[in-house]
VOGU-3710 file (C-alpha; in Angstrom, 3 decimals, decimal comma):
1> mtqqpfsrpg> 0,327/0,011/-0,101  1,288/3,250/-1,128  2,164/5,768/1,950  1,657/9,701/1,266  4,695/11,690/2,045  4,670/13,846/4,839  7,683/15,559/5,236  8,797/18,692/5,724  12,179/20,193/6,389  13,372/21,447/9,582
11> avdlsalqrp> 11,415/21,501/13,214  9,379/23,788/14,548  9,452/25,829/17,976  6,300/24,570/19,701  6,310/27,565/22,155  5,301/29,801/19,455  2,214/27,980/18,597  -1,034/29,266/19,729  -3,467/26,322/18,217  -6,033/25,536/21,064
21> appaggagps> -7,012/22,242/21,660  -9,902/20,569/20,269  -13,419/20,855/22,268  -13,736/18,568/25,180  -16,172/15,660/24,690  -16,162/16,155/20,786  -14,697/15,006/17,332  -12,277/16,946/15,812  -12,803/18,598/12,381  -10,998/15,442/10,307
31> gsppaagags> -12,989/12,851/12,626  -10,542/12,133/15,409  -12,080/10,912/18,631  -12,361/12,901/21,427  -9,715/13,093/24,350  -9,235/10,172/26,544  -11,692/10,178/29,640  -10,970/8,390/33,180  -9,623/4,702/33,305  -7,906/5,365/29,349
41> yvvqvdeksl> -4,297/4,700/28,360  -5,234/7,153/24,953  -3,925/10,867/24,699  -5,229/12,653/21,457  -1,952/14,885/21,491  -1,558/18,486/20,771  1,242/20,902/21,215  0,145/21,386/25,024  0,350/17,816/26,001  3,428/16,622/23,959
51> qtlleasina> 5,786/17,413/26,663  3,776/15,894/29,405  3,664/12,651/26,979  7,508/12,478/26,880  8,008/13,074/30,510  5,393/9,844/31,299  7,903/7,618/29,265  10,578/7,910/32,204  9,106/4,519/34,128  6,889/2,941/31,288
61> lvlmvfyspt> 6,601/3,186/27,539  4,894/5,679/25,454  3,824/5,235/21,863  2,832/7,593/19,182  1,108/7,287/16,270  0,805/9,745/13,703  -2,030/9,255/11,114  -4,116/11,078/8,055  -7,870/10,640/7,831  -7,497/12,545/4,842
71> rmpesvqlad> -4,535/11,042/3,099  -4,591/7,801/4,231  -7,768/6,560/5,756  -6,056/3,215/6,397  -4,064/4,730/8,972  -7,010/5,722/11,410  -7,367/2,056/11,516  -4,156/1,679/12,568  -4,624/3,982/15,485  -7,770/2,531/16,557
81> dlstlaaeld> -5,980/-0,876/16,778  -3,396/0,114/18,860  -6,000/2,295/21,057  -7,238/-1,421/21,900  -4,004/-2,696/22,615  -3,264/0,385/24,741  -6,356/-0,836/26,955  -5,768/-4,624/26,781  -2,267/-3,883/28,100  -3,632/-2,238/31,272
91> grillgrvdv> -1,270/0,529/31,753  1,947/-1,058/30,143  1,353/1,394/27,474  0,523/4,913/26,821  -0,284/5,601/23,243  -0,496/9,560/21,892  -2,365/9,713/18,891  -1,667/12,564/16,547  -3,761/13,629/13,687  -1,383/15,462/11,367
101> datpeiaqav> -4,073/16,949/9,453  -5,640/18,504/12,672  -2,093/19,157/14,198  0,750/19,152/11,710  3,024/21,372/13,597  3,713/18,289/16,010  4,523/15,987/13,024  6,727/18,616/11,734  8,412/18,894/15,320  9,163/15,128/15,138
111> qvpsvpfvia> 10,006/15,024/11,541  7,328/12,665/10,507  8,614/11,041/7,531  5,118/9,446/6,338  2,022/8,323/7,632  1,064/6,229/9,530  4,333/6,181/11,442  4,790/5,054/15,114  7,338/5,612/17,297  8,231/4,345/20,399
121> vvqgrpaplf> 9,354/6,684/23,747  11,521/5,307/26,480  12,876/7,439/28,976  12,140/10,463/26,980  14,046/9,024/23,777  12,014/8,686/20,822  12,818/5,830/18,015  11,160/4,851/14,778  9,076/1,692/15,622  7,226/0,711/12,243
131> qdvaplgelr> 5,495/2,508/9,213  3,088/0,129/7,781  -0,738/-0,825/8,465  -0,736/-4,396/10,081  -3,172/-6,832/11,394  -3,971/-6,271/14,886  -2,583/-9,977/15,704  1,033/-8,873/14,165  0,548/-5,581/16,445  0,017/-7,204/19,460
141> laltqvleql> 3,116/-9,486/18,981  5,091/-6,805/17,905  4,231/-5,000/21,327  4,457/-7,775/23,480  8,094/-8,448/22,137  8,813/-4,577/22,582  7,623/-4,991/26,237  9,447/-8,120/26,827  12,824/-6,581/25,729  12,107/-3,463/27,796
151> atqgmtgrhq> 11,444/-5,798/31,054  14,585/-7,344/30,308  16,379/-4,063/30,829  14,405/-3,546/34,043  11,494/-1,146/32,734  8,636/-2,674/34,155  6,701/0,243/35,334  2,926/1,246/34,326  1,230/4,213/33,478  -1,818/6,070/35,645
161> pvgqaatapa> -5,131/6,002/33,765  -5,604/9,281/31,980  -7,903/11,401/33,468  -8,441/9,706/36,523  -9,365/12,133/39,201  -8,623/11,745/43,112  -11,457/11,932/45,092  -11,516/15,150/47,175  -13,861/16,773/50,042  -16,438/19,066/48,082
171> apdedyvdpr> -15,644/21,989/50,029  -12,501/21,482/51,813  -11,330/23,885/54,782  -9,025/26,294/53,681  -7,068/25,877/56,962  -6,887/22,070/56,537  -3,698/20,307/56,052  -3,458/16,654/54,793  -1,871/14,512/57,730  0,263/12,790/55,453
181> yvpaqealaa> 2,512/15,974/54,411  2,577/17,193/58,066  5,955/15,362/59,097  7,740/16,466/55,969  6,020/20,077/56,516  7,446/20,135/59,932  11,075/18,882/58,785  11,257/22,083/56,791  9,905/24,176/59,199  12,784/22,855/61,516
191> gdldgavaey> 15,112/23,455/58,629  15,867/19,883/58,334  16,022/19,473/54,659  17,155/15,896/54,749  14,627/14,805/56,943  11,738/16,702/54,280  13,376/15,091/51,687  13,180/11,295/53,075  9,685/12,327/54,084  8,342/13,591/50,708
201> qrlvdanpad> 10,328/10,748/48,820  8,334/7,962/51,119  5,241/9,442/50,138  6,071/9,434/46,437  7,247/5,726/46,625  3,925/5,044/48,048  1,698/6,805/45,365  4,078/8,135/42,252  0,825/9,727/41,180  0,730/12,023/44,115
211> teaagglama> 1,933/15,727/42,759  1,923/17,382/45,509  4,076/14,988/47,150  6,053/15,042/44,148  6,551/18,681/43,975  7,157/18,998/47,674  9,940/16,787/47,145  11,403/18,236/44,029  11,295/21,624/46,001  12,932/20,163/49,184
221> kvlqrtldvd> 15,811/19,216/46,902  16,304/22,328/45,524  16,565/23,741/49,161  18,799/20,477/50,116  21,510/21,266/47,214  21,415/25,077/47,582  22,494/25,051/51,098  25,434/26,795/52,437  26,216/27,269/48,418  28,689/30,507/48,004
231> vaaaraaaae> 26,188/32,278/45,332  28,729/34,610/43,935  31,029/31,797/43,375  28,270/29,222/41,954  27,769/32,123/39,498  31,521/32,830/38,108  31,657/29,114/37,776  28,481/28,992/35,690  29,760/31,907/33,739  32,985/30,232/33,161
241> rpddvaaqtm> 31,829/26,676/32,309  28,542/27,493/29,930  28,523/23,942/29,392  29,459/22,465/32,573  25,972/20,613/33,752  26,774/20,807/37,256  27,704/24,570/37,492  24,533/25,448/35,457  21,959/23,451/37,183  23,384/25,131/40,493
251> vadldllggh> 22,441/28,654/39,192  19,427/27,215/37,818  18,805/26,464/41,236  19,356/29,546/42,563  17,520/31,325/39,984  14,586/29,262/40,976  14,701/29,858/44,676  15,388/33,966/43,829  12,064/33,813/41,917  13,625/34,162/38,600
261> vgdafsrlvd> 11,760/30,763/37,309  11,741/31,982/33,767  15,595/32,380/34,021  15,876/29,157/35,545  14,065/27,125/32,617  15,650/29,376/29,962  18,975/28,172/31,200  18,050/24,839/31,421  16,736/24,487/28,084  19,582/26,074/26,452
271> lvrrtsgaer> 21,903/23,732/28,051  19,694/20,803/26,798  20,221/22,139/23,171  23,777/22,592/23,881  24,539/19,298/25,346  24,484/15,612/23,962  24,037/12,335/25,507  24,327/11,581/29,429  24,908/15,394/30,000  21,965/16,430/27,898
281> dqarthllgl> 19,847/13,650/29,787  21,243/15,095/33,132  20,196/18,688/32,042  16,536/17,612/31,160  15,874/15,539/34,209  16,944/18,611/36,328  14,518/20,793/34,522  11,497/18,001/35,012  12,190/18,584/38,796  12,196/22,139/38,693
291> faavgnddpr> 8,954/21,946/36,826  7,517/19,724/39,295  8,889/21,948/42,278  6,953/25,204/40,717  3,895/23,108/39,935  2,448/21,906/36,725  -0,590/24,138/36,434  2,146/27,358/36,488  2,097/29,101/33,265  5,693/29,399/33,168
301> vlkgrqqlas> 6,114/25,451/33,383  3,752/24,989/30,559  5,792/27,817/28,530  9,076/25,955/29,509  7,766/22,529/28,422  6,943/23,758/25,194  10,501/25,166/24,912  12,080/21,839/26,286  9,966/19,751/23,554  11,277/22,355/20,829
311> alf> 14,975/21,595/22,302  14,360/17,870/22,168  13,318/17,522/18,501
//
């Protein structure tokens, strides 16, 4: 079957895009399904959710399928079959569906050569998987083999269902403090940063989906890393060694604590662009930690994620 070309030179800066997300609960103009609801392991990807999808690949496999209802209708069936397998595998994979007609900027950023196109993302690293429409049974076998290979490398995590909301009191008291966080907060108040890190880590280990605990852990680690640091010396070292990951991440931590959040993010995004291999991974991972410390809903974090996605691709 002939594949329709979808090749474009270069990559786009996702931070410059202003395309609105599809309306919740309705199909897009090209017939793509609505965004996944509670209990699903499928995401309809737009530029705002792309970086979140990449971050989800740290502990478990992420697939991205690029399809075109107008250029190749058969590719929609591939996306549907992969959605079926994502449900069957119950969290072992998270599937991102990319309609290249509705969101061509994402295909351009990833430099998709043709549709259909499927990539596997493991720990933030994308790799081509296949480019053909195949029967469901063959897809199931191929994914089973990929998961078995990842398991031999120690990657056995599972994704949380997309859109699954935690139960919360209907009208919480503004002064209410969740008792789970009290030991960590008391440790912070006492200046016991090691104790705070240990308490937040315990909460995250017990429930990796606890974003409040993850944010508290990230901020406690920033405070821990910058304790007793000579600020002038740290900034001088960063100025002298612009590609030194340790020097740059230290100043990013200091910028964050000083309220210069955008500067901290920009410093590390630029570092990701300039570095490669283990150093790039270290800079990227550090930046993800700063995102968590600030809070995923903060507009500066949303902008930083878009800039990081552009730097990675």
